[in-house]
C-alpha positions as a printed Julia matrix, in Angstrom:
249×3 Matrix{Float64}:
 247.2   -46.06  253.06
 245.1   -43.7   255.18
 247.13  -41.01  256.97
 246.13  -40.63  260.62
 244.56  -37.33  261.71
 244.42  -36.0   265.26
 242.09  -33.03  265.78
 241.54  -31.06  268.96
 238.03  -29.84  269.72
 238.41  -26.96  272.18
 234.65  -26.54  272.61
 233.78  -23.31  274.48
 237.24  -22.75  275.94
 240.14  -20.28  275.61
 240.33  -16.55  275.06
 242.48  -15.08  272.28
 245.38  -14.62  274.7
 245.03  -18.21  275.9
 244.86  -19.4   272.29
 248.13  -17.68  271.4
 249.84  -19.13  274.45
 248.57  -22.67  273.85
 249.53  -22.65  270.18
 252.99  -21.28  270.99
 253.52  -24.16  273.44
 252.12  -26.71  270.99
 254.09  -25.83  267.85
 257.5   -27.26  268.91
 255.91  -30.31  270.51
 254.12  -31.51  267.36
 256.4   -30.23  264.58
 257.6   -33.74  263.69
 254.18  -35.4   263.87
 253.57  -38.31  261.5
 249.84  -37.52  261.44
 247.79  -34.54  260.29
 247.3   -32.13  263.22
 244.22  -29.9   263.53
 242.94  -27.58  266.26
 239.25  -26.62  266.17
 238.62  -23.46  268.16
 235.71  -21.18  269.09
 234.85  -18.57  266.44
 236.47  -15.72  268.38
 239.82  -17.55  268.46
 239.98  -18.57  264.8
 241.83  -15.54  263.43
 244.42  -15.71  266.22
 244.83  -19.46  265.72
 245.3   -19.12  261.96
 247.9   -16.38  262.47
 249.73  -18.29  265.2
 249.94  -21.53  263.2
 251.03  -19.93  259.91
 253.98  -21.79  258.44
 253.56  -24.75  260.78
 252.09  -28.25  260.33
 249.06  -27.35  262.48
 245.8   -26.72  260.61
 242.85  -24.79  262.03
 239.2   -25.78  262.1
 235.93  -24.3   263.31
 233.42  -26.08  265.53
 230.31  -25.54  263.39
 229.1   -23.88  260.18
 225.71  -22.83  258.84
 224.25  -24.27  255.65
 223.19  -20.93  254.16
 225.61  -18.62  252.35
 224.21  -15.6   254.2
 220.92  -14.3   255.57
 218.8   -13.81  258.67
 220.46  -16.41  260.88
 221.42  -14.48  263.98
 224.5   -15.88  265.7
 225.48  -18.19  262.83
 228.63  -18.26  260.67
 228.81  -19.16  256.98
 231.39  -21.33  255.23
 232.55  -18.33  253.18
 233.28  -16.41  256.4
 235.4   -19.29  257.69
 237.32  -19.64  254.44
 238.05  -15.91  254.49
 239.69  -16.35  257.9
 241.97  -19.08  256.57
 240.14  -21.97  258.25
 240.57  -25.39  256.59
 238.46  -27.81  258.65
 235.08  -27.68  260.37
 233.39  -30.02  262.85
 229.83  -30.88  261.84
 227.18  -32.79  263.82
 229.02  -33.03  267.13
 226.94  -34.82  269.73
 226.68  -31.64  271.8
 225.19  -29.87  268.78
 222.75  -32.75  268.33
 221.95  -32.94  272.03
 221.63  -29.24  272.96
 221.03  -27.34  269.73
 218.61  -29.39  267.68
 221.07  -30.78  265.12
 219.53  -33.52  262.96
 220.8   -35.87  260.26
 219.23  -33.49  257.72
 220.95  -30.35  259.04
 224.26  -32.23  259.25
 223.91  -33.08  255.57
 223.06  -29.48  254.67
 226.07  -28.16  256.6
 228.31  -30.78  254.92
 227.25  -29.64  251.47
 227.82  -25.97  252.31
 231.24  -26.68  253.78
 232.38  -28.75  250.82
 231.08  -26.21  248.3
 233.24  -23.56  249.99
 236.34  -25.75  250.05
 236.27  -26.63  253.76
 237.07  -30.13  255.03
 234.29  -31.44  257.29
 234.91  -33.6   260.34
 231.45  -35.17  260.55
 230.46  -36.78  263.85
 228.31  -39.86  264.44
 227.64  -41.77  267.62
 225.06  -43.35  269.88
 223.55  -42.37  273.22
 224.03  -44.59  276.29
 220.45  -45.91  276.14
 220.88  -46.7   272.44
 224.03  -48.65  273.18
 222.46  -50.52  276.07
 219.48  -51.5   273.92
 221.74  -52.86  271.18
 221.07  -50.08  268.66
 224.65  -48.84  268.14
 225.0   -50.29  264.64
 221.57  -49.03  263.61
 222.24  -45.5   264.9
 225.7   -44.99  263.39
 224.56  -46.46  260.08
 221.56  -44.11  259.94
 223.63  -41.07  260.85
 226.32  -41.94  258.29
 223.83  -42.5   255.49
 222.08  -39.24  256.38
 225.28  -37.21  256.51
 226.46  -38.4   253.1
 223.2   -38.04  251.21
 223.98  -36.66  247.72
 227.68  -36.22  248.58
 229.79  -37.14  245.53
 232.49  -39.8   245.73
 235.07  -37.23  244.6
 234.7   -35.45  247.96
 235.59  -38.42  250.18
 239.26  -37.48  250.54
 238.15  -34.09  251.91
 235.92  -35.54  254.64
 236.84  -37.07  257.99
 234.33  -39.11  260.0
 234.54  -39.06  263.8
 232.87  -41.86  265.75
 232.08  -40.44  269.16
 229.9   -42.5   271.46
 227.92  -39.83  273.31
 228.21  -41.68  276.61
 232.02  -41.45  276.41
 232.31  -37.7   275.81
 233.49  -35.62  278.73
 232.57  -38.43  281.1
 235.98  -40.04  281.44
 234.43  -43.24  280.12
 235.78  -44.7   276.93
 234.79  -47.6   274.73
 237.26  -50.45  274.79
 239.67  -50.3   271.88
 237.98  -53.35  270.38
 234.49  -51.85  270.76
 235.63  -48.63  269.1
 237.27  -50.57  266.29
 234.2   -52.75  265.75
 231.85  -49.76  265.52
 234.2   -47.88  263.2
 234.23  -50.97  260.98
 230.42  -50.72  260.81
 230.8   -47.1   259.64
 233.45  -48.08  257.09
 231.28  -50.94  255.8
 228.41  -48.45  255.45
 230.65  -46.16  253.39
 231.64  -49.13  251.23
 227.96  -49.76  250.49
 227.3   -46.07  249.79
 230.33  -45.68  247.54
 232.75  -48.59  246.96
 234.98  -50.93  248.96
 238.17  -49.34  247.65
 236.86  -45.86  248.52
 236.07  -46.92  252.06
 239.44  -48.61  252.57
 241.69  -46.04  250.93
 239.97  -42.65  251.1
 237.73  -42.58  254.19
 239.48  -41.61  257.41
 237.55  -42.39  260.59
 238.57  -41.02  263.98
 237.59  -42.17  267.44
 236.22  -39.34  269.55
 235.35  -40.64  272.99
 237.77  -39.41  275.65
 240.98  -40.36  273.79
 243.94  -39.24  275.93
 247.66  -39.9   276.48
 246.9   -43.04  278.51
 244.73  -44.87  275.95
 245.88  -43.43  272.62
 248.44  -46.16  271.84
 245.93  -48.97  272.33
 243.24  -47.2   270.3
 245.57  -46.21  267.46
 246.88  -49.78  267.22
 243.45  -50.84  265.97
 243.27  -51.34  262.19
 240.07  -49.33  261.6
 240.95  -46.28  263.75
 242.6   -43.47  261.78
 242.98  -40.86  264.5
 241.12  -39.04  267.22
 238.84  -36.08  267.84
 240.23  -34.92  271.17
 238.28  -32.89  273.73
 239.74  -32.22  277.18
 243.24  -33.43  276.34
 243.51  -30.87  273.52
 243.4   -27.96  275.98
 246.88  -28.72  277.37
 249.79  -28.6   274.94
 251.68  -31.42  276.63
 248.68  -33.77  276.75
 247.65  -33.04  273.18
 251.2   -33.52  271.9
 251.38  -36.93  273.6
 248.26  -37.96  271.7
 249.61  -36.53  268.43
 252.97  -38.27  268.9
 251.5   -41.56  270.12
């Protein structure tokens, strides 16, 4: 069945020195993890993270990637540049990118295609705003975002893609969806993938994380849900002990 995957999203945190220290603390704490373990760091920390995790079970991811191979895109990073560093995963479409930096369903799809073409494994994010949830549009929003992200993505790529359901209202707020709510919405996403591809694909190949303030206190309840295949962890990924408790739930 689907192997769980726990990924840390450091966001705009940690210098190179702090990265080395955090990884050094983390390595012995997660070495026996039953799940895939990923840390997604700022661009400036990637080389240090790749070097520090070499030979361990921890994989490294970036927090964004551009859709073009190269060109006049000041401040952006291409998939080829990430691959050259030894990066394996990349977060695409995080709610903060959508909210603050103009990310759309179309640009998410373009970034997905570029990442896959270069051999990266996308962690593609979908999720609704608080007002969308309160007006009963959660299912509509996550379905639209999922369909948009996977436009023209071949079925053969599904094992290389992780979906993260992250309700925007539960990110960095301390709020979290109930385990049942998270499970129900992730089932909507999985059902959407079944319609886009096939039922067997959705059940066996598509891993879907929960990404709304998962932490050591709620991880066991969330991971006990049948549709939840892991977590995209924000604040709790910045402390080795907290992150390891989530990884070793």
